[in-house]
N, CA, C, O and the ligand as a Tripos MOL2 file, in Angstrom:
@<TRIPOS>MOLECULE
protein
  313   311    79     0     0
PROTEIN
NO_CHARGES

@<TRIPOS>ATOM
      1 N         135.9620   91.8990  158.7280 N.3       1 MET1
      2 CA        136.5110   92.4410  159.8550 C.3       1 MET1
      3 C         135.7190   92.3610  161.0370 C.2       1 MET1
      4 O         134.6370   92.9480  161.0470 O.2       1 MET1
      5 N         136.0970   91.7260  162.0240 N.am      2 LYS2
      6 CA        135.4610   91.6570  163.2590 C.3       2 LYS2
      7 C         136.1160   92.8570  164.1610 C.2       2 LYS2
      8 O         135.4870   93.1620  165.1740 O.2       2 LYS2
      9 N         136.9970   93.3700  163.9540 N.am      3 SER3
     10 CA        137.3950   94.3230  164.8900 C.3       3 SER3
     11 C         136.8510   95.7210  164.9590 C.2       3 SER3
     12 O         136.8110   96.3160  163.8820 O.2       3 SER3
     13 N         136.4860   96.2610  165.8680 N.am      4 LYS4
     14 CA        135.8010   97.6300  165.6950 C.3       4 LYS4
     15 C         136.7110   98.7100  165.8090 C.2       4 LYS4
     16 O         136.2650   99.8560  165.8520 O.2       4 LYS4
     17 N         138.0760   98.4660  165.8690 N.am      5 ASN5
     18 CA        138.9180   99.5670  165.9830 C.3       5 ASN5
     19 C         139.2820  100.0060  164.5750 C.2       5 ASN5
     20 O         139.7770   99.2590  163.7310 O.2       5 ASN5
     21 N         138.9830  101.3230  164.3990 N.am      6 ASN6
     22 CA        139.3110  101.9330  163.1400 C.3       6 ASN6
     23 C         140.9200  101.8000  162.6660 C.2       6 ASN6
     24 O         141.2640  101.8530  161.4850 O.2       6 ASN6
     25 N         141.8050  101.6270  163.7460 N.am      7 ARG7
     26 CA        143.0140  101.6260  163.4040 C.3       7 ARG7
     27 C         143.7440  100.8040  164.1320 C.2       7 ARG7
     28 O         143.9780  101.1100  165.3010 O.2       7 ARG7
     29 N         144.2320   99.6290  163.5950 N.am      8 SER8
     30 CA        144.9370   98.6330  164.4150 C.3       8 SER8
     31 C         146.2230   98.9090  164.4410 C.2       8 SER8
     32 O         146.8020   99.7470  163.7500 O.2       8 SER8
     33 N         146.8330   97.9580  165.5200 N.am      9 ILE9
     34 CA        148.1770   98.2460  165.5340 C.3       9 ILE9
     35 C         149.3480   97.9050  164.5310 C.2       9 ILE9
     36 O         150.5290   98.2480  164.4850 O.2       9 ILE9
     37 N         148.4160   96.9540  163.6130 N.am     10 ILE10
     38 CA        149.4350   96.6660  162.4270 C.3      10 ILE10
     39 C         149.5560   97.9760  161.6840 C.2      10 ILE10
     40 O         150.6730   98.3830  161.3670 O.2      10 ILE10
     41 N         148.3410   98.7330  161.3580 N.am     11 GLN11
     42 CA        148.5760  100.2270  160.6160 C.3      11 GLN11
     43 C         149.4050  101.0790  161.3440 C.2      11 GLN11
     44 O         150.3150  101.7010  160.7960 O.2      11 GLN11
     45 N         149.1200  101.1710  162.7580 N.am     12 GLU12
     46 CA        149.9720  102.0890  163.6640 C.3      12 GLU12
     47 C         151.2880  101.7220  163.1850 C.2      12 GLU12
     48 O         151.8890  102.6350  162.6180 O.2      12 GLU12
     49 N         151.9060  100.5690  163.2780 N.am     13 LEU13
     50 CA        153.3050  100.3120  163.0240 C.3      13 LEU13
     51 C         153.6860  100.5540  161.4090 C.2      13 LEU13
     52 O         154.8090  100.3010  160.9750 O.2      13 LEU13
     53 N         152.7060  101.0260  160.6620 N.am     14 ASN14
     54 CA        153.0840  101.0960  159.1890 C.3      14 ASN14
     55 C         153.2890   99.7950  158.5310 C.2      14 ASN14
     56 O         154.1370   99.7700  157.6390 O.2      14 ASN14
     57 N         152.6560   98.7060  158.8190 N.am     15 MET15
     58 CA        153.0980   97.2110  158.4710 C.3      15 MET15
     59 C         151.7500   96.9110  157.7420 C.2      15 MET15
     60 O         150.7340   97.5750  157.9480 O.2      15 MET15
     61 N         151.8150   95.9500  156.9480 N.am     16 LYS16
     62 CA        150.7660   95.3330  156.0570 C.3      16 LYS16
     63 C         150.1910   94.0610  156.6870 C.2      16 LYS16
     64 O         149.0330   93.8230  156.3410 O.2      16 LYS16
     65 N         150.6680   93.3210  157.4120 N.am     17 SER17
     66 CA        150.0190   92.2660  157.6310 C.3      17 SER17
     67 C         150.4130   91.7080  159.3820 C.2      17 SER17
     68 O         151.4710   92.0660  159.9010 O.2      17 SER17
     69 N         149.8270   91.1870  159.8210 N.am     18 ARG18
     70 CA        149.9400   90.4580  161.2720 C.3      18 ARG18
     71 C         151.3120   90.0260  161.3810 C.2      18 ARG18
     72 O         151.9950   90.2710  162.3750 O.2      18 ARG18
     73 N         151.8620   89.1790  160.0510 N.am     19 ASP19
     74 CA        152.9990   88.4500  160.1120 C.3      19 ASP19
     75 C         154.1870   89.5140  160.1140 C.2      19 ASP19
     76 O         155.1600   89.1650  160.7830 O.2      19 ASP19
     77 N         154.2580   90.5330  159.5930 N.am     20 ASP20
     78 CA        155.1060   91.4560  159.6840 C.3      20 ASP20
     79 C         155.4110   91.9280  160.9070 C.2      20 ASP20
     80 O         156.5850   92.0890  161.2390 O.2      20 ASP20
     81 N         154.2220   92.2460  161.8450 N.am     21 VAL21
     82 CA        154.3970   92.7250  163.1520 C.3      21 VAL21
     83 C         155.0460   91.6650  163.9200 C.2      21 VAL21
     84 O         155.8580   92.0850  164.7440 O.2      21 VAL21
     85 N         154.8750   90.2230  163.8530 N.am     22 VAL22
     86 CA        155.4840   89.1010  164.4500 C.3      22 VAL22
     87 C         156.7850   89.1250  164.1480 C.2      22 VAL22
     88 O         157.6160   88.8980  165.0270 O.2      22 VAL22
     89 N         157.1160   89.3780  162.9850 N.am     23 LYS23
     90 CA        158.5930   89.3380  162.4700 C.3      23 LYS23
     91 C         159.2200   90.5430  163.3300 C.2      23 LYS23
     92 O         160.2430   90.2930  163.9670 O.2      23 LYS23
     93 N         158.7320   91.6850  163.3800 N.am     24 PHE24
     94 CA        159.1720   92.7850  164.0230 C.3      24 PHE24
     95 C         159.6190   92.3350  165.4950 C.2      24 PHE24
     96 O         160.7220   92.4140  166.0370 O.2      24 PHE24
     97 N         158.4550   91.8610  165.9380 N.am     25 LEU25
     98 CA        158.6290   91.6800  167.4710 C.3      25 LEU25
     99 C         159.7260   90.4870  167.7780 C.2      25 LEU25
    100 O         160.4160   90.5860  168.7930 O.2      25 LEU25
    101 N         159.8350   89.6890  167.1540 N.am     26 LYS26
    102 CA        161.0010   88.8230  167.1020 C.3      26 LYS26
    103 C         162.2000   89.2680  166.9860 C.2      26 LYS26
    104 O         163.0850   88.9140  167.7650 O.2      26 LYS26
    105 N         162.4070   90.1210  165.9840 N.am     27 SER27
    106 CA        163.6290   90.6490  165.8100 C.3      27 SER27
    107 C         164.0580   91.5210  167.1680 C.2      27 SER27
    108 O         165.2430   91.5110  167.5000 O.2      27 SER27
    109 N         163.1920   92.1920  167.8650 N.am     28 LEU28
    110 CA        163.3470   92.8280  168.8540 C.3      28 LEU28
    111 C         163.6480   91.8200  170.1610 C.2      28 LEU28
    112 O         164.4050   92.1790  171.0620 O.2      28 LEU28
    113 N         163.0790   90.7240  170.1650 N.am     29 TRP29
    114 CA        163.1390   89.6650  171.4400 C.3      29 TRP29
    115 C         164.6540   89.0870  171.0260 C.2      29 TRP29
    116 O         165.4790   88.8550  171.9100 O.2      29 TRP29
    117 N         164.8880   88.9210  169.9210 N.am     30 ASN30
    118 CA        166.3620   88.3440  169.5960 C.3      30 ASN30
    119 C         167.5940   89.3240  169.7010 C.2      30 ASN30
    120 O         168.7860   89.0400  169.5820 O.2      30 ASN30
    121 N         166.9870   90.5960  169.9640 N.am     31 GLU31
    122 CA        168.0660   91.6570  170.0910 C.3      31 GLU31
    123 C         168.7330   91.9030  168.7540 C.2      31 GLU31
    124 O         169.8670   92.3760  168.6990 O.2      31 GLU31
    125 N         168.0690   91.5990  167.7300 N.am     32 THR32
    126 CA        168.6110   92.0520  166.3230 C.3      32 THR32
    127 C         167.4820   92.8640  165.6220 C.2      32 THR32
    128 O         166.8060   92.4410  164.6840 O.2      32 THR32
    129 N         167.3670   94.1260  166.2220 N.am     33 PRO33
    130 CA        166.0870   94.9210  165.7700 C.3      33 PRO33
    131 C         166.1400   95.2480  164.5420 C.2      33 PRO33
    132 O         167.2060   95.6040  164.0390 O.2      33 PRO33
    133 N         165.0240   95.1840  163.8630 N.am     34 MET34
    134 CA        164.6260   95.7360  162.4710 C.3      34 MET34
    135 C         164.8780   97.2600  162.6000 C.2      34 MET34
    136 O         165.0630   97.7500  163.7140 O.2      34 MET34
    137 N         164.8870   98.0220  161.4660 N.am     35 PRO35
    138 CA        164.7630   99.4100  161.7140 C.3      35 PRO35
    139 C         163.5130   99.7570  162.0570 C.2      35 PRO35
    140 O         162.5920   98.9450  161.9670 O.2      35 PRO35
    141 N         163.3240  101.1110  162.5260 N.am     36 CYS36
    142 CA        162.2150  101.6440  163.0630 C.3      36 CYS36
    143 C         160.9980  101.8320  162.0830 C.2      36 CYS36
    144 O         161.0120  102.8760  161.4310 O.2      36 CYS36
    145 N         160.0110  101.0200  161.9000 N.am     37 PRO37
    146 CA        159.0170  100.8980  160.9840 C.3      37 PRO37
    147 C         158.4110  102.2340  160.4280 C.2      37 PRO37
    148 O         157.8460  102.3050  159.3370 O.2      37 PRO37
    149 N         158.5930  103.3220  161.3200 N.am     38 LEU38
    150 CA        158.1010  104.4020  160.9950 C.3      38 LEU38
    151 C         158.8830  105.4030  160.2070 C.2      38 LEU38
    152 O         158.3290  106.1970  159.4480 O.2      38 LEU38
    153 N         160.1210  105.3600  160.3860 N.am     39 CYS39
    154 CA        161.1530  106.2180  160.1080 C.3      39 CYS39
    155 C         162.4670  105.5350  159.5590 C.2      39 CYS39
    156 O         163.3170  106.1370  158.9040 O.2      39 CYS39
    157 N         162.5130  104.4510  159.8430 N.am     40 ASN40
    158 CA        163.6320  103.5520  159.5190 C.3      40 ASN40
    159 C         165.0090  103.8510  160.1910 C.2      40 ASN40
    160 O         166.0980  103.5950  159.6770 O.2      40 ASN40
    161 N         164.8140  104.4160  161.3830 N.am     41 GLY41
    162 CA        165.9940  104.7630  162.3010 C.3      41 GLY41
    163 C         166.3230  103.4580  163.0190 C.2      41 GLY41
    164 O         165.7630  102.3770  162.8390 O.2      41 GLY41
    165 N         167.3690  103.7420  163.9040 N.am     42 GLU42
    166 CA        167.9450  102.6110  164.5940 C.3      42 GLU42
    167 C         167.3460  102.4950  166.0450 C.2      42 GLU42
    168 O         167.2530  103.4460  166.8220 O.2      42 GLU42
    169 N         166.9590  101.2230  166.3030 N.am     43 LEU43
    170 CA        166.2160  101.1650  167.4600 C.3      43 LEU43
    171 C         167.2180  100.7230  168.6800 C.2      43 LEU43
    172 O         168.0830   99.8700  168.4820 O.2      43 LEU43
    173 N         167.0740  101.2620  169.7610 N.am     44 VAL44
    174 CA        167.9210  100.8810  171.0280 C.3      44 VAL44
    175 C         167.1960  100.6130  172.2300 C.2      44 VAL44
    176 O         166.0290  100.9760  172.3830 O.2      44 VAL44
    177 N         167.9230   99.9240  173.1760 N.am     45 PHE45
    178 CA        167.1960   99.4180  174.2600 C.3      45 PHE45
    179 C         166.6240  100.6970  175.0530 C.2      45 PHE45
    180 O         167.3720  101.6360  175.3240 O.2      45 PHE45
    181 N         165.3510  100.6900  175.3880 N.am     46 LEU46
    182 CA        164.8490  101.9330  176.3520 C.3      46 LEU46
    183 C         165.3820  102.0780  177.4300 C.2      46 LEU46
    184 O         165.3580  103.2330  177.8540 O.2      46 LEU46
    185 N         166.0470  101.0490  178.2850 N.am     47 HIS47
    186 CA        166.5300  101.3830  179.5170 C.3      47 HIS47
    187 C         168.1440  100.8580  179.3270 C.2      47 HIS47
    188 O         168.5040   99.6810  179.3420 O.2      47 HIS47
    189 N         168.9250  101.9280  179.1640 N.am     48 LYS48
    190 CA        170.2860  101.4650  178.9230 C.3      48 LYS48
    191 C         170.8260  100.9570  180.1050 C.2      48 LYS48
    192 O         171.3560   99.8470  180.0510 O.2      48 LYS48
    193 N         170.7890  101.5590  181.1590 N.am     49 LYS49
    194 CA        171.3510  101.1430  182.5930 C.3      49 LYS49
    195 C         170.7890  100.1850  183.2670 C.2      49 LYS49
    196 O         171.4390   99.2490  183.7320 O.2      49 LYS49
    197 N         169.3930  100.3240  183.4070 N.am     50 ALA50
    198 CA        168.5250   99.3890  184.3480 C.3      50 ALA50
    199 C         168.8970   97.9300  183.7720 C.2      50 ALA50
    200 O         169.6610   97.6360  182.8530 O.2      50 ALA50
    201 N         168.2160   97.2210  184.4950 N.am     51 LYS51
    202 CA        168.2720   95.6310  184.3610 C.3      51 LYS51
    203 C         167.8770   95.5170  182.7670 C.2      51 LYS51
    204 O         166.8810   96.0100  182.2370 O.2      51 LYS51
    205 N         168.6620   94.9300  182.2910 N.am     52 LYS52
    206 CA        168.6590   94.7660  180.7090 C.3      52 LYS52
    207 C         167.2180   94.0260  180.3410 C.2      52 LYS52
    208 O         166.8400   93.0070  180.9190 O.2      52 LYS52
    209 N         166.6220   94.5590  179.5030 N.am     53 SER53
    210 CA        165.1570   94.1920  178.9110 C.3      53 SER53
    211 C         165.1370   94.3450  177.5240 C.2      53 SER53
    212 O         165.3450   95.3910  176.9090 O.2      53 SER53
    213 N         164.8510   93.1360  177.0200 N.am     54 ASN54
    214 CA        164.6840   93.4220  175.5080 C.3      54 ASN54
    215 C         163.2830   93.5810  175.1720 C.2      54 ASN54
    216 O         162.9300   93.2680  174.0350 O.2      54 ASN54
    217 N         162.4630   94.0120  175.9800 N.am     55 GLY55
    218 CA        160.7920   94.2240  175.7100 C.3      55 GLY55
    219 C         160.6830   95.4110  175.3700 C.2      55 GLY55
    220 O         159.6550   95.7800  174.8030 O.2      55 GLY55
    221 N         161.7110   96.2810  175.6330 N.am     56 ASP56
    222 CA        161.1680   97.7580  175.4590 C.3      56 ASP56
    223 C         162.3430   98.5920  174.5750 C.2      56 ASP56
    224 O         163.5200   98.7100  174.9140 O.2      56 ASP56
    225 N         161.8180   99.0510  173.5500 N.am     57 TRP57
    226 CA        162.8810   99.6110  172.8510 C.3      57 TRP57
    227 C         162.5100  101.0870  172.1440 C.2      57 TRP57
    228 O         161.3220  101.3500  171.9580 O.2      57 TRP57
    229 N         163.4620  101.9630  171.7870 N.am     58 LYS58
    230 CA        163.1990  103.1960  171.4270 C.3      58 LYS58
    231 C         163.8560  103.5430  170.1030 C.2      58 LYS58
    232 O         164.8590  102.9320  169.7360 O.2      58 LYS58
    233 N         163.3060  104.5200  169.3710 N.am     59 CYS59
    234 CA        163.8250  104.8510  168.0230 C.3      59 CYS59
    235 C         164.7900  105.8540  168.3900 C.2      59 CYS59
    236 O         164.4300  106.6580  169.2500 O.2      59 CYS59
    237 N         165.8170  105.9510  167.9620 N.am     60 GLU60
    238 CA        166.6820  107.2150  168.0680 C.3      60 GLU60
    239 C         166.4910  108.2730  167.2700 C.2      60 GLU60
    240 O         166.9300  109.3950  167.5230 O.2      60 GLU60
    241 N         165.7620  107.9450  166.1650 N.am     61 GLU61
    242 CA        165.5090  109.1830  165.2860 C.3      61 GLU61
    243 C         164.3830  109.8400  165.6360 C.2      61 GLU61
    244 O         164.3980  111.0150  166.0040 O.2      61 GLU61
    245 N         163.2250  109.0590  165.5390 N.am     62 CYS62
    246 CA        161.7790  109.7200  165.8950 C.3      62 CYS62
    247 C         161.3420  109.7410  167.0720 C.2      62 CYS62
    248 O         160.2910  110.3390  167.3050 O.2      62 CYS62
    249 N         162.1800  108.9690  168.2770 N.am     63 GLY63
    250 CA        161.6610  108.6940  169.5570 C.3      63 GLY63
    251 C         160.5900  107.9210  169.7960 C.2      63 GLY63
    252 O         160.1440  107.8880  170.9420 O.2      63 GLY63
    253 N         160.0860  107.2890  168.9350 N.am     64 HIS64
    254 CA        159.1150  106.3360  169.2550 C.3      64 HIS64
    255 C         159.5000  105.3820  170.0590 C.2      64 HIS64
    256 O         160.6500  104.9570  169.9500 O.2      64 HIS64
    257 N         158.7140  104.9070  170.9250 N.am     65 ILE65
    258 CA        158.7710  103.7230  171.9890 C.3      65 ILE65
    259 C         157.8890  102.6690  171.5920 C.2      65 ILE65
    260 O         156.6940  102.7830  171.3190 O.2      65 ILE65
    261 N         158.6510  101.5410  171.5850 N.am     66 TYR66
    262 CA        158.0470  100.1400  171.1600 C.3      66 TYR66
    263 C         158.1630   99.3450  172.4660 C.2      66 TYR66
    264 O         159.2830   99.0990  172.9150 O.2      66 TYR66
    265 N         157.1090   98.9530  173.0620 N.am     67 ARG67
    266 CA        156.8240   98.0100  173.9730 C.3      67 ARG67
    267 C         156.3680   96.7080  173.5150 C.2      67 ARG67
    268 O         155.1910   96.5750  173.1800 O.2      67 ARG67
    269 N         157.1120   95.8190  173.4710 N.am     68 THR68
    270 CA        156.5510   94.4650  172.7150 C.3      68 THR68
    271 C         155.4500   93.8050  173.4570 C.2      68 THR68
    272 O         154.5440   93.2040  172.8800 O.2      68 THR68
    273 N         155.5270   93.9080  174.5700 N.am     69 ILE69
    274 CA        154.4300   93.4890  175.4190 C.3      69 ILE69
    275 C         152.8770   94.1250  174.8180 C.2      69 ILE69
    276 O         151.8690   93.5360  174.4290 O.2      69 ILE69
    277 N         153.1740   95.4380  174.9310 N.am     70 ASN70
    278 CA        151.8710   96.0850  174.4910 C.3      70 ASN70
    279 C         151.2450   95.8330  173.1290 C.2      70 ASN70
    280 O         150.0270   95.8490  172.9530 O.2      70 ASN70
    281 N         152.2090   95.5800  172.0980 N.am     71 ILE71
    282 CA        152.2140   95.5840  170.6450 C.3      71 ILE71
    283 C         151.6040   94.0980  170.5760 C.2      71 ILE71
    284 O         150.7060   93.8170  169.7830 O.2      71 ILE71
    285 N         152.1750   93.1540  171.4870 N.am     72 LEU72
    286 CA        151.5500   91.6930  171.2750 C.3      72 LEU72
    287 C         150.0830   91.6780  171.7860 C.2      72 LEU72
    288 O         149.2000   91.0860  171.1660 O.2      72 LEU72
    289 N         149.8480   92.3960  173.0130 N.am     73 MET73
    290 CA        148.5060   92.4330  173.3890 C.3      73 MET73
    291 C         147.3460   92.9920  172.4930 C.2      73 MET73
    292 O         146.1660   92.6520  172.5810 O.2      73 MET73
    293 N         147.9210   93.9860  171.5370 N.am     74 GLU74
    294 CA        147.0410   94.7270  170.8390 C.3      74 GLU74
    295 C         146.9160   93.8010  169.4310 C.2      74 GLU74
    296 O         146.0070   94.0490  168.6380 O.2      74 GLU74
    297 N         147.6320   93.0020  169.2390 N.am     75 LEU75
    298 CA        147.7110   92.0690  167.9020 C.3      75 LEU75
    299 C         146.5240   91.3190  167.8330 C.2      75 LEU75
    300 O         146.1130   90.7420  168.8390 O.2      75 LEU75
    301 N         145.9340   91.2610  166.7730 N.am     76 PRO76
    302 CA        144.6330   90.3860  166.7330 C.3      76 PRO76
    303 C         145.2610   89.0060  166.7250 C.2      76 PRO76
    304 O         146.4470   88.8140  166.4570 O.2      76 PRO76
    305 N         144.3500   88.0150  167.0520 N.am     77 GLU77
    306 CA        144.5340   86.7970  167.2640 C.3      77 GLU77
    307 C         144.9530   86.0500  165.7840 C.2      77 GLU77
    308 O         145.8930   85.2590  165.6980 O.2      77 GLU77
    309 N         144.2420   86.3730  164.8430 N.am     78 THR78
    310 CA        144.6360   85.8660  163.6270 C.3      78 THR78
    311 C         144.7380   86.8200  162.4590 C.2      78 THR78
    312 O         145.0870   86.4070  161.3530 O.2      78 THR78
    313 ZN        161.6090  105.9040  164.1000 Zn       79 ZN79
@<TRIPOS>BOND
     1     1     2 1
     2     2     3 1
     3     3     4 2
     4     3     5 am
     5     5     6 1
     6     6     7 1
     7     7     8 2
     8     7     9 am
     9     9    10 1
    10    10    11 1
    11    11    12 2
    12    11    13 am
    13    13    14 1
    14    14    15 1
    15    15    16 2
    16    15    17 am
    17    17    18 1
    18    18    19 1
    19    19    20 2
    20    19    21 am
    21    21    22 1
    22    22    23 1
    23    23    24 2
    24    23    25 am
    25    25    26 1
    26    26    27 1
    27    27    28 2
    28    27    29 am
    29    29    30 1
    30    30    31 1
    31    31    32 2
    32    31    33 am
    33    33    34 1
    34    34    35 1
    35    35    36 2
    36    35    37 am
    37    37    38 1
    38    38    39 1
    39    39    40 2
    40    39    41 am
    41    41    42 1
    42    42    43 1
    43    43    44 2
    44    43    45 am
    45    45    46 1
    46    46    47 1
    47    47    48 2
    48    47    49 am
    49    49    50 1
    50    50    51 1
    51    51    52 2
    52    51    53 am
    53    53    54 1
    54    54    55 1
    55    55    56 2
    56    55    57 am
    57    57    58 1
    58    58    59 1
    59    59    60 2
    60    59    61 am
    61    61    62 1
    62    62    63 1
    63    63    64 2
    64    63    65 am
    65    65    66 1
    66    66    67 1
    67    67    68 2
    68    67    69 am
    69    69    70 1
    70    70    71 1
    71    71    72 2
    72    71    73 am
    73    73    74 1
    74    74    75 1
    75    75    76 2
    76    75    77 am
    77    77    78 1
    78    78    79 1
    79    79    80 2
    80    79    81 am
    81    81    82 1
    82    82    83 1
    83    83    84 2
    84    83    85 am
    85    85    86 1
    86    86    87 1
    87    87    88 2
    88    87    89 am
    89    89    90 1
    90    90    91 1
    91    91    92 2
    92    91    93 am
    93    93    94 1
    94    94    95 1
    95    95    96 2
    96    95    97 am
    97    97    98 1
    98    98    99 1
    99    99   100 2
   100    99   101 am
   101   101   102 1
   102   102   103 1
   103   103   104 2
   104   103   105 am
   105   105   106 1
   106   106   107 1
   107   107   108 2
   108   107   109 am
   109   109   110 1
   110   110   111 1
   111   111   112 2
   112   111   113 am
   113   113   114 1
   114   114   115 1
   115   115   116 2
   116   115   117 am
   117   117   118 1
   118   118   119 1
   119   119   120 2
   120   119   121 am
   121   121   122 1
   122   122   123 1
   123   123   124 2
   124   123   125 am
   125   125   126 1
   126   126   127 1
   127   127   128 2
   128   127   129 am
   129   129   130 1
   130   130   131 1
   131   131   132 2
   132   131   133 am
   133   133   134 1
   134   134   135 1
   135   135   136 2
   136   135   137 am
   137   137   138 1
   138   138   139 1
   139   139   140 2
   140   139   141 am
   141   141   142 1
   142   142   143 1
   143   143   144 2
   144   143   145 am
   145   145   146 1
   146   146   147 1
   147   147   148 2
   148   147   149 am
   149   149   150 1
   150   150   151 1
   151   151   152 2
   152   151   153 am
   153   153   154 1
   154   154   155 1
   155   155   156 2
   156   155   157 am
   157   157   158 1
   158   158   159 1
   159   159   160 2
   160   159   161 am
   161   161   162 1
   162   162   163 1
   163   163   164 2
   164   163   165 am
   165   165   166 1
   166   166   167 1
   167   167   168 2
   168   167   169 am
   169   169   170 1
   170   170   171 1
   171   171   172 2
   172   171   173 am
   173   173   174 1
   174   174   175 1
   175   175   176 2
   176   175   177 am
   177   177   178 1
   178   178   179 1
   179   179   180 2
   180   179   181 am
   181   181   182 1
   182   182   183 1
   183   183   184 2
   184   183   185 am
   185   185   186 1
   186   186   187 1
   187   187   188 2
   188   187   189 am
   189   189   190 1
   190   190   191 1
   191   191   192 2
   192   191   193 am
   193   193   194 1
   194   194   195 1
   195   195   196 2
   196   195   197 am
   197   197   198 1
   198   198   199 1
   199   199   200 2
   200   199   201 am
   201   201   202 1
   202   202   203 1
   203   203   204 2
   204   203   205 am
   205   205   206 1
   206   206   207 1
   207   207   208 2
   208   207   209 am
   209   209   210 1
   210   210   211 1
   211   211   212 2
   212   211   213 am
   213   213   214 1
   214   214   215 1
   215   215   216 2
   216   215   217 am
   217   217   218 1
   218   218   219 1
   219   219   220 2
   220   219   221 am
   221   221   222 1
   222   222   223 1
   223   223   224 2
   224   223   225 am
   225   225   226 1
   226   226   227 1
   227   227   228 2
   228   227   229 am
   229   229   230 1
   230   230   231 1
   231   231   232 2
   232   231   233 am
   233   233   234 1
   234   234   235 1
   235   235   236 2
   236   235   237 am
   237   237   238 1
   238   238   239 1
   239   239   240 2
   240   239   241 am
   241   241   242 1
   242   242   243 1
   243   243   244 2
   244   243   245 am
   245   245   246 1
   246   246   247 1
   247   247   248 2
   248   247   249 am
   249   249   250 1
   250   250   251 1
   251   251   252 2
   252   251   253 am
   253   253   254 1
   254   254   255 1
   255   255   256 2
   256   255   257 am
   257   257   258 1
   258   258   259 1
   259   259   260 2
   260   259   261 am
   261   261   262 1
   262   262   263 1
   263   263   264 2
   264   263   265 am
   265   265   266 1
   266   266   267 1
   267   267   268 2
   268   267   269 am
   269   269   270 1
   270   270   271 1
   271   271   272 2
   272   271   273 am
   273   273   274 1
   274   274   275 1
   275   275   276 2
   276   275   277 am
   277   277   278 1
   278   278   279 1
   279   279   280 2
   280   279   281 am
   281   281   282 1
   282   282   283 1
   283   283   284 2
   284   283   285 am
   285   285   286 1
   286   286   287 1
   287   287   288 2
   288   287   289 am
   289   289   290 1
   290   290   291 1
   291   291   292 2
   292   291   293 am
   293   293   294 1
   294   294   295 1
   295   295   296 2
   296   295   297 am
   297   297   298 1
   298   298   299 1
   299   299   300 2
   300   299   301 am
   301   301   302 1
   302   302   303 1
   303   303   304 2
   304   303   305 am
   305   305   306 1
   306   306   307 1
   307   307   308 2
   308   307   309 am
   309   309   310 1
   310   310   311 1
   311   311   312 2
@<TRIPOS>SUBSTRUCTURE
     1 MET1         2 RESIDUE 1 A MET
     2 LYS2         6 RESIDUE 1 A LYS
     3 SER3        10 RESIDUE 1 A SER
     4 LYS4        14 RESIDUE 1 A LYS
     5 ASN5        18 RESIDUE 1 A ASN
     6 ASN6        22 RESIDUE 1 A ASN
     7 ARG7        26 RESIDUE 1 A ARG
     8 SER8        30 RESIDUE 1 A SER
     9 ILE9        34 RESIDUE 1 A ILE
    10 ILE10       38 RESIDUE 1 A ILE
    11 GLN11       42 RESIDUE 1 A GLN
    12 GLU12       46 RESIDUE 1 A GLU
    13 LEU13       50 RESIDUE 1 A LEU
    14 ASN14       54 RESIDUE 1 A ASN
    15 MET15       58 RESIDUE 1 A MET
    16 LYS16       62 RESIDUE 1 A LYS
    17 SER17       66 RESIDUE 1 A SER
    18 ARG18       70 RESIDUE 1 A ARG
    19 ASP19       74 RESIDUE 1 A ASP
    20 ASP20       78 RESIDUE 1 A ASP
    21 VAL21       82 RESIDUE 1 A VAL
    22 VAL22       86 RESIDUE 1 A VAL
    23 LYS23       90 RESIDUE 1 A LYS
    24 PHE24       94 RESIDUE 1 A PHE
    25 LEU25       98 RESIDUE 1 A LEU
    26 LYS26      102 RESIDUE 1 A LYS
    27 SER27      106 RESIDUE 1 A SER
    28 LEU28      110 RESIDUE 1 A LEU
    29 TRP29      114 RESIDUE 1 A TRP
    30 ASN30      118 RESIDUE 1 A ASN
    31 GLU31      122 RESIDUE 1 A GLU
    32 THR32      126 RESIDUE 1 A THR
    33 PRO33      130 RESIDUE 1 A PRO
    34 MET34      134 RESIDUE 1 A MET
    35 PRO35      138 RESIDUE 1 A PRO
    36 CYS36      142 RESIDUE 1 A CYS
    37 PRO37      146 RESIDUE 1 A PRO
    38 LEU38      150 RESIDUE 1 A LEU
    39 CYS39      154 RESIDUE 1 A CYS
    40 ASN40      158 RESIDUE 1 A ASN
    41 GLY41      162 RESIDUE 1 A GLY
    42 GLU42      166 RESIDUE 1 A GLU
    43 LEU43      170 RESIDUE 1 A LEU
    44 VAL44      174 RESIDUE 1 A VAL
    45 PHE45      178 RESIDUE 1 A PHE
    46 LEU46      182 RESIDUE 1 A LEU
    47 HIS47      186 RESIDUE 1 A HIS
    48 LYS48      190 RESIDUE 1 A LYS
    49 LYS49      194 RESIDUE 1 A LYS
    50 ALA50      198 RESIDUE 1 A ALA
    51 LYS51      202 RESIDUE 1 A LYS
    52 LYS52      206 RESIDUE 1 A LYS
    53 SER53      210 RESIDUE 1 A SER
    54 ASN54      214 RESIDUE 1 A ASN
    55 GLY55      218 RESIDUE 1 A GLY
    56 ASP56      222 RESIDUE 1 A ASP
    57 TRP57      226 RESIDUE 1 A TRP
    58 LYS58      230 RESIDUE 1 A LYS
    59 CYS59      234 RESIDUE 1 A CYS
    60 GLU60      238 RESIDUE 1 A GLU
    61 GLU61      242 RESIDUE 1 A GLU
    62 CYS62      246 RESIDUE 1 A CYS
    63 GLY63      250 RESIDUE 1 A GLY
    64 HIS64      254 RESIDUE 1 A HIS
    65 ILE65      258 RESIDUE 1 A ILE
    66 TYR66      262 RESIDUE 1 A TYR
    67 ARG67      266 RESIDUE 1 A ARG
    68 THR68      270 RESIDUE 1 A THR
    69 ILE69      274 RESIDUE 1 A ILE
    70 ASN70      278 RESIDUE 1 A ASN
    71 ILE71      282 RESIDUE 1 A ILE
    72 LEU72      286 RESIDUE 1 A LEU
    73 MET73      290 RESIDUE 1 A MET
    74 GLU74      294 RESIDUE 1 A GLU
    75 LEU75      298 RESIDUE 1 A LEU
    76 PRO76      302 RESIDUE 1 A PRO
    77 GLU77      306 RESIDUE 1 A GLU
    78 THR78      310 RESIDUE 1 A THR
    79 ZN79       313 GROUP 0 **** ****
């Protein structure tokens, strides 16, 4: 483990591997969102009216906000 973070984005998203996170991100970008990894709730666009963006999503159940850019940046390289 070269990371000093004691809690990675992978763990934060309740996932097992980097691949799982990538798969999740791709589902958001493809606008076919997987269920919320934290509660299995449905994800919807964060900005319903504003210019459509498939980068920001929100869980309707638990209210968690997923910003794909932030997740991507926190993701380890390998
Ligand atoms: Zn949720």
